[in-house]
SEKE-247826 format. One record per residue (C-alpha): x, y, z. Coordinates in steps of 0.25 Angstrom, whole numbers. Example, Ala and Ser with C-alpha at 12.3 -4.5 7.8 and 13.67 -1.06 7.14 Angstrom:
REM residues 2
<rec xx="49" yy="-18" zz="31"/>
<rec xx="55" yy="-4" zz="29"/>
***
This chain:
REM residues 345
<rec xx="-735" yy="164" zz="444"/>
<rec xx="-749" yy="166" zz="440"/>
<rec xx="-751" yy="180" zz="433"/>
<rec xx="-763" yy="189" zz="429"/>
<rec xx="-761" yy="183" zz="414"/>
<rec xx="-763" yy="169" zz="420"/>
<rec xx="-776" yy="173" zz="427"/>
<rec xx="-781" yy="181" zz="414"/>
<rec xx="-778" yy="168" zz="405"/>
<rec xx="-786" yy="159" zz="415"/>
<rec xx="-798" yy="169" zz="416"/>
<rec xx="-798" yy="173" zz="401"/>
<rec xx="-797" yy="188" zz="405"/>
<rec xx="-786" yy="198" zz="402"/>
<rec xx="-774" yy="200" zz="412"/>
<rec xx="-779" yy="215" zz="414"/>
<rec xx="-793" yy="209" zz="418"/>
<rec xx="-786" yy="201" zz="428"/>
<rec xx="-779" yy="213" zz="433"/>
<rec xx="-792" yy="221" zz="435"/>
<rec xx="-798" yy="209" zz="442"/>
<rec xx="-786" yy="209" zz="452"/>
<rec xx="-789" yy="224" zz="454"/>
<rec xx="-804" yy="222" zz="456"/>
<rec xx="-807" yy="231" zz="444"/>
<rec xx="-822" yy="234" zz="444"/>
<rec xx="-823" yy="233" zz="429"/>
<rec xx="-820" yy="218" zz="429"/>
<rec xx="-833" yy="210" zz="431"/>
<rec xx="-835" yy="202" zz="444"/>
<rec xx="-835" yy="189" zz="435"/>
<rec xx="-822" yy="192" zz="429"/>
<rec xx="-816" yy="195" zz="442"/>
<rec xx="-821" yy="182" zz="448"/>
<rec xx="-816" yy="174" zz="437"/>
<rec xx="-802" yy="181" zz="437"/>
<rec xx="-801" yy="180" zz="452"/>
<rec xx="-805" yy="165" zz="452"/>
<rec xx="-794" yy="162" zz="442"/>
<rec xx="-783" yy="170" zz="450"/>
<rec xx="-787" yy="162" zz="462"/>
<rec xx="-786" yy="149" zz="454"/>
<rec xx="-773" yy="152" zz="448"/>
<rec xx="-767" yy="158" zz="461"/>
<rec xx="-765" yy="172" zz="455"/>
<rec xx="-762" yy="183" zz="465"/>
<rec xx="-761" yy="198" zz="461"/>
<rec xx="-748" yy="205" zz="463"/>
<rec xx="-754" yy="215" zz="474"/>
<rec xx="-741" yy="223" zz="475"/>
<rec xx="-741" yy="226" zz="460"/>
<rec xx="-756" yy="229" zz="460"/>
<rec xx="-755" yy="238" zz="472"/>
<rec xx="-744" yy="246" zz="465"/>
<rec xx="-753" yy="249" zz="453"/>
<rec xx="-765" yy="252" zz="462"/>
<rec xx="-756" yy="261" zz="472"/>
<rec xx="-762" yy="253" zz="483"/>
<rec xx="-757" yy="242" zz="493"/>
<rec xx="-770" yy="237" zz="496"/>
<rec xx="-765" yy="236" zz="511"/>
<rec xx="-769" yy="244" zz="523"/>
<rec xx="-760" yy="247" zz="535"/>
<rec xx="-766" yy="244" zz="549"/>
<rec xx="-759" yy="251" zz="561"/>
<rec xx="-760" yy="246" zz="575"/>
<rec xx="-760" yy="256" zz="587"/>
<rec xx="-748" yy="250" zz="593"/>
<rec xx="-738" yy="238" zz="591"/>
<rec xx="-745" yy="227" zz="583"/>
<rec xx="-742" yy="216" zz="594"/>
<rec xx="-749" yy="225" zz="605"/>
<rec xx="-760" yy="229" zz="597"/>
<rec xx="-764" yy="215" zz="591"/>
<rec xx="-765" yy="210" zz="606"/>
<rec xx="-778" yy="218" zz="606"/>
<rec xx="-789" yy="210" zz="599"/>
<rec xx="-794" yy="224" zz="593"/>
<rec xx="-783" yy="224" zz="583"/>
<rec xx="-785" yy="210" zz="577"/>
<rec xx="-800" yy="213" zz="576"/>
<rec xx="-798" yy="226" zz="569"/>
<rec xx="-788" yy="220" zz="560"/>
<rec xx="-798" yy="210" zz="556"/>
<rec xx="-808" yy="220" zz="552"/>
<rec xx="-798" yy="228" zz="544"/>
<rec xx="-793" yy="214" zz="537"/>
<rec xx="-808" yy="211" zz="533"/>
<rec xx="-808" yy="224" zz="525"/>
<rec xx="-794" yy="223" zz="519"/>
<rec xx="-796" yy="208" zz="515"/>
<rec xx="-809" yy="211" zz="508"/>
<rec xx="-803" yy="223" zz="501"/>
<rec xx="-790" yy="215" zz="497"/>
<rec xx="-782" yy="224" zz="506"/>
<rec xx="-770" yy="220" zz="515"/>
<rec xx="-767" yy="225" zz="529"/>
<rec xx="-754" yy="229" zz="535"/>
<rec xx="-753" yy="229" zz="550"/>
<rec xx="-743" yy="238" zz="558"/>
<rec xx="-734" yy="230" zz="566"/>
<rec xx="-725" yy="241" zz="573"/>
<rec xx="-722" yy="240" zz="587"/>
<rec xx="-720" yy="254" zz="591"/>
<rec xx="-726" yy="268" zz="586"/>
<rec xx="-713" yy="270" zz="578"/>
<rec xx="-714" yy="257" zz="571"/>
<rec xx="-729" yy="259" zz="568"/>
<rec xx="-727" yy="272" zz="562"/>
<rec xx="-715" yy="267" zz="554"/>
<rec xx="-723" yy="255" zz="549"/>
<rec xx="-735" yy="265" zz="544"/>
<rec xx="-725" yy="274" zz="537"/>
<rec xx="-719" yy="261" zz="530"/>
<rec xx="-734" yy="257" zz="526"/>
<rec xx="-737" yy="271" zz="520"/>
<rec xx="-723" yy="275" zz="514"/>
<rec xx="-721" yy="261" zz="508"/>
<rec xx="-736" yy="261" zz="503"/>
<rec xx="-738" yy="248" zz="510"/>
<rec xx="-753" yy="251" zz="513"/>
<rec xx="-764" yy="260" zz="507"/>
<rec xx="-769" yy="265" zz="521"/>
<rec xx="-768" yy="263" zz="536"/>
<rec xx="-778" yy="259" zz="547"/>
<rec xx="-774" yy="264" zz="561"/>
<rec xx="-780" yy="255" zz="572"/>
<rec xx="-780" yy="266" zz="582"/>
<rec xx="-781" yy="281" zz="584"/>
<rec xx="-770" yy="288" zz="592"/>
<rec xx="-767" yy="302" zz="595"/>
<rec xx="-755" yy="308" zz="587"/>
<rec xx="-753" yy="295" zz="580"/>
<rec xx="-741" yy="295" zz="571"/>
<rec xx="-746" yy="285" zz="562"/>
<rec xx="-759" yy="292" zz="559"/>
<rec xx="-751" yy="305" zz="558"/>
<rec xx="-742" yy="299" zz="548"/>
<rec xx="-753" yy="293" zz="539"/>
<rec xx="-761" yy="306" zz="539"/>
<rec xx="-748" yy="315" zz="536"/>
<rec xx="-746" yy="305" zz="524"/>
<rec xx="-761" yy="305" zz="520"/>
<rec xx="-761" yy="290" zz="520"/>
<rec xx="-774" yy="283" zz="521"/>
<rec xx="-777" yy="279" zz="535"/>
<rec xx="-789" yy="275" zz="544"/>
<rec xx="-790" yy="275" zz="560"/>
<rec xx="-797" yy="265" zz="568"/>
<rec xx="-801" yy="275" zz="580"/>
<rec xx="-803" yy="290" zz="580"/>
<rec xx="-792" yy="300" zz="575"/>
<rec xx="-787" yy="309" zz="585"/>
<rec xx="-788" yy="321" zz="575"/>
<rec xx="-794" yy="324" zz="561"/>
<rec xx="-805" yy="314" zz="564"/>
<rec xx="-813" yy="318" zz="552"/>
<rec xx="-801" yy="317" zz="543"/>
<rec xx="-797" yy="302" zz="547"/>
<rec xx="-804" yy="290" zz="543"/>
<rec xx="-806" yy="282" zz="556"/>
<rec xx="-814" yy="270" zz="561"/>
<rec xx="-818" yy="270" zz="576"/>
<rec xx="-829" yy="267" zz="586"/>
<rec xx="-835" yy="278" zz="595"/>
<rec xx="-826" yy="275" zz="606"/>
<rec xx="-831" yy="287" zz="615"/>
<rec xx="-845" yy="282" zz="614"/>
<rec xx="-841" yy="267" zz="616"/>
<rec xx="-833" yy="271" zz="629"/>
<rec xx="-845" yy="279" zz="634"/>
<rec xx="-855" yy="267" zz="631"/>
<rec xx="-846" yy="256" zz="638"/>
<rec xx="-844" yy="265" zz="650"/>
<rec xx="-859" yy="268" zz="651"/>
<rec xx="-861" yy="253" zz="650"/>
<rec xx="-853" yy="252" zz="663"/>
<rec xx="-861" yy="264" zz="669"/>
<rec xx="-874" yy="258" zz="666"/>
<rec xx="-870" yy="245" zz="674"/>
<rec xx="-868" yy="254" zz="686"/>
<rec xx="-853" yy="257" zz="685"/>
<rec xx="-848" yy="270" zz="690"/>
<rec xx="-833" yy="268" zz="692"/>
<rec xx="-828" yy="265" zz="678"/>
<rec xx="-814" yy="264" zz="673"/>
<rec xx="-808" yy="266" zz="659"/>
<rec xx="-796" yy="258" zz="654"/>
<rec xx="-791" yy="263" zz="640"/>
<rec xx="-780" yy="262" zz="631"/>
<rec xx="-770" yy="273" zz="627"/>
<rec xx="-774" yy="287" zz="628"/>
<rec xx="-769" yy="291" zz="615"/>
<rec xx="-779" yy="281" zz="608"/>
<rec xx="-792" yy="288" zz="604"/>
<rec xx="-800" yy="275" zz="607"/>
<rec xx="-796" yy="275" zz="621"/>
<rec xx="-799" yy="290" zz="623"/>
<rec xx="-813" yy="289" zz="617"/>
<rec xx="-817" yy="277" zz="625"/>
<rec xx="-812" yy="284" zz="637"/>
<rec xx="-819" yy="297" zz="634"/>
<rec xx="-832" yy="289" zz="632"/>
<rec xx="-830" yy="282" zz="646"/>
<rec xx="-828" yy="295" zz="653"/>
<rec xx="-840" yy="301" zz="646"/>
<rec xx="-849" yy="290" zz="651"/>
<rec xx="-844" yy="292" zz="665"/>
<rec xx="-846" yy="307" zz="665"/>
<rec xx="-860" yy="305" zz="659"/>
<rec xx="-864" yy="295" zz="670"/>
<rec xx="-858" yy="305" zz="681"/>
<rec xx="-847" yy="296" zz="684"/>
<rec xx="-833" yy="301" zz="687"/>
<rec xx="-821" yy="299" zz="677"/>
<rec xx="-809" yy="294" zz="686"/>
<rec xx="-795" yy="295" zz="680"/>
<rec xx="-791" yy="283" zz="688"/>
<rec xx="-801" yy="275" zz="681"/>
<rec xx="-795" yy="278" zz="667"/>
<rec xx="-783" yy="270" zz="663"/>
<rec xx="-776" yy="269" zz="650"/>
<rec xx="-768" yy="257" zz="645"/>
<rec xx="-764" yy="248" zz="633"/>
<rec xx="-775" yy="241" zz="625"/>
<rec xx="-770" yy="228" zz="630"/>
<rec xx="-773" yy="218" zz="640"/>
<rec xx="-761" yy="222" zz="649"/>
<rec xx="-766" yy="236" zz="648"/>
<rec xx="-779" yy="232" zz="654"/>
<rec xx="-773" yy="225" zz="666"/>
<rec xx="-764" yy="237" zz="669"/>
<rec xx="-776" yy="246" zz="669"/>
<rec xx="-784" yy="238" zz="679"/>
<rec xx="-773" yy="238" zz="690"/>
<rec xx="-775" yy="253" zz="691"/>
<rec xx="-790" yy="252" zz="692"/>
<rec xx="-792" yy="241" zz="702"/>
<rec xx="-782" yy="248" zz="711"/>
<rec xx="-791" yy="260" zz="712"/>
<rec xx="-798" yy="262" zz="726"/>
<rec xx="-811" yy="264" zz="718"/>
<rec xx="-811" yy="253" zz="707"/>
<rec xx="-820" yy="255" zz="695"/>
<rec xx="-831" yy="245" zz="693"/>
<rec xx="-831" yy="246" zz="678"/>
<rec xx="-820" yy="248" zz="668"/>
<rec xx="-820" yy="252" zz="653"/>
<rec xx="-808" yy="246" zz="646"/>
<rec xx="-806" yy="252" zz="632"/>
<rec xx="-801" yy="239" zz="626"/>
<rec xx="-805" yy="224" zz="627"/>
<rec xx="-791" yy="219" zz="628"/>
<rec xx="-788" yy="229" zz="639"/>
<rec xx="-800" yy="223" zz="646"/>
<rec xx="-795" yy="209" zz="646"/>
<rec xx="-783" yy="215" zz="654"/>
<rec xx="-792" yy="222" zz="663"/>
<rec xx="-801" yy="209" zz="666"/>
<rec xx="-789" yy="201" zz="669"/>
<rec xx="-783" yy="211" zz="678"/>
<rec xx="-796" yy="213" zz="686"/>
<rec xx="-797" yy="198" zz="687"/>
<rec xx="-783" yy="197" zz="693"/>
<rec xx="-786" yy="208" zz="703"/>
<rec xx="-799" yy="201" zz="708"/>
<rec xx="-808" yy="210" zz="701"/>
<rec xx="-820" yy="204" zz="694"/>
<rec xx="-826" yy="208" zz="681"/>
<rec xx="-837" yy="212" zz="680"/>
<rec xx="-841" yy="210" zz="695"/>
<rec xx="-830" yy="220" zz="700"/>
<rec xx="-827" yy="228" zz="688"/>
<rec xx="-835" yy="229" zz="675"/>
<rec xx="-827" yy="230" zz="662"/>
<rec xx="-830" yy="235" zz="648"/>
<rec xx="-822" yy="237" zz="636"/>
<rec xx="-820" yy="240" zz="621"/>
<rec xx="-818" yy="233" zz="608"/>
<rec xx="-825" yy="219" zz="610"/>
<rec xx="-813" yy="211" zz="605"/>
<rec xx="-816" yy="196" zz="605"/>
<rec xx="-808" yy="194" zz="619"/>
<rec xx="-819" yy="203" zz="626"/>
<rec xx="-829" yy="192" zz="624"/>
<rec xx="-821" yy="180" zz="628"/>
<rec xx="-815" yy="186" zz="641"/>
<rec xx="-821" yy="184" zz="654"/>
<rec xx="-829" yy="192" zz="657"/>
<rec xx="-832" yy="195" zz="643"/>
<rec xx="-831" yy="210" zz="641"/>
<rec xx="-841" yy="221" zz="639"/>
<rec xx="-835" yy="229" zz="628"/>
<rec xx="-838" yy="238" zz="617"/>
<rec xx="-838" yy="232" zz="603"/>
<rec xx="-831" yy="241" zz="594"/>
<rec xx="-832" yy="232" zz="581"/>
<rec xx="-817" yy="231" zz="579"/>
<rec xx="-818" yy="223" zz="566"/>
<rec xx="-826" yy="234" zz="560"/>
<rec xx="-816" yy="245" zz="565"/>
<rec xx="-806" yy="237" zz="556"/>
<rec xx="-815" yy="235" zz="544"/>
<rec xx="-820" yy="249" zz="543"/>
<rec xx="-806" yy="255" zz="545"/>
<rec xx="-801" yy="246" zz="533"/>
<rec xx="-812" yy="250" zz="524"/>
<rec xx="-810" yy="265" zz="527"/>
<rec xx="-795" yy="264" zz="525"/>
<rec xx="-797" yy="256" zz="511"/>
<rec xx="-807" yy="267" zz="507"/>
<rec xx="-797" yy="278" zz="510"/>
<rec xx="-785" yy="270" zz="502"/>
<rec xx="-794" yy="269" zz="490"/>
<rec xx="-800" yy="283" zz="490"/>
<rec xx="-790" yy="293" zz="496"/>
<rec xx="-802" yy="303" zz="496"/>
<rec xx="-810" yy="294" zz="505"/>
<rec xx="-815" yy="304" zz="516"/>
<rec xx="-812" yy="301" zz="531"/>
<rec xx="-822" yy="293" zz="538"/>
<rec xx="-826" yy="290" zz="553"/>
<rec xx="-831" yy="276" zz="554"/>
<rec xx="-837" yy="273" zz="568"/>
<rec xx="-839" yy="258" zz="571"/>
<rec xx="-850" yy="255" zz="581"/>
<rec xx="-848" yy="249" zz="595"/>
<rec xx="-856" yy="242" zz="605"/>
<rec xx="-855" yy="237" zz="619"/>
<rec xx="-854" yy="222" zz="621"/>
<rec xx="-859" yy="218" zz="635"/>
<rec xx="-852" yy="206" zz="641"/>
<rec xx="-849" yy="202" zz="655"/>
<rec xx="-838" yy="212" zz="660"/>
<rec xx="-848" yy="222" zz="666"/>
<rec xx="-857" yy="221" zz="679"/>
<rec xx="-868" yy="230" zz="684"/>
<rec xx="-865" yy="240" zz="696"/>
<rec xx="-878" yy="244" zz="701"/>
<rec xx="-882" yy="251" zz="688"/>
<rec xx="-890" yy="264" zz="689"/>
<rec xx="-897" yy="261" zz="676"/>
<rec xx="-900" yy="249" zz="667"/>
<rec xx="-888" yy="244" zz="659"/>
<rec xx="-888" yy="246" zz="644"/>
***
């Protein structure tokens, strides 16, 4: 097995210099680092990460917690894309990522407790924000570094979080339908205990009220962020005596279920019902009709959350941050005009 001494001998430096290069010590010149790393690669030397981390009291690993069982969450293209953003940062900073795989809330909290008590990770990213979440409460009570993707339900100025302005996005996408002449607009959202749903719905309601349109309870449906959830929601809406002419769906994957169910029911999009959505996952562009949706920059949400967490793990006194990622409407083919009262945006 190749050792530090072998690398030192091959490069003509001391073993302690090789150790400093491995630790990326700023006192070692770039030329020396380049020479030593080249030799390590040629000799096939790999540092003992566990031993190094033990000395540094760091695992160089971050935990990433999904909002529900991994098999369900990963059906939604949002999560692979946000993981790609996180991975871009962990890779460039030579960190690893540990993903939660629990199937139930109980399994997930047990997994997080193992991560923390077993010193498997330096910090944790929560890919959701939920009211009275046991995982977040546990991390806070143990003063363990964590970052939330979403808006915290309390102590908003004390918790580092990365989010979009979902209230504003909900209002803007609803106004887009109103500007196309739609007056009967429904909302299909995820679970009511997720802040992302509550904020997008609040924006939807504000747009309707400001336009002088009625907010109807039968037009608001909550279901899972899955294709099957979208299908179930449509059955209730198309059974109404006064059907909506437009639907705001709070997630692209749910929109696919909405589209297929409307098609099966003989309802055409956008001729009969217009559809707008959120997230701009890759499926929204290739489905037919292509979805008009809000691009929330999922990759950037992941990248910024990883950067913020690593900063917190390196510097325990790093102040809490609120990082807002911009959004924009991507206009495609799922919306039609309904005698608009004003010119479309």
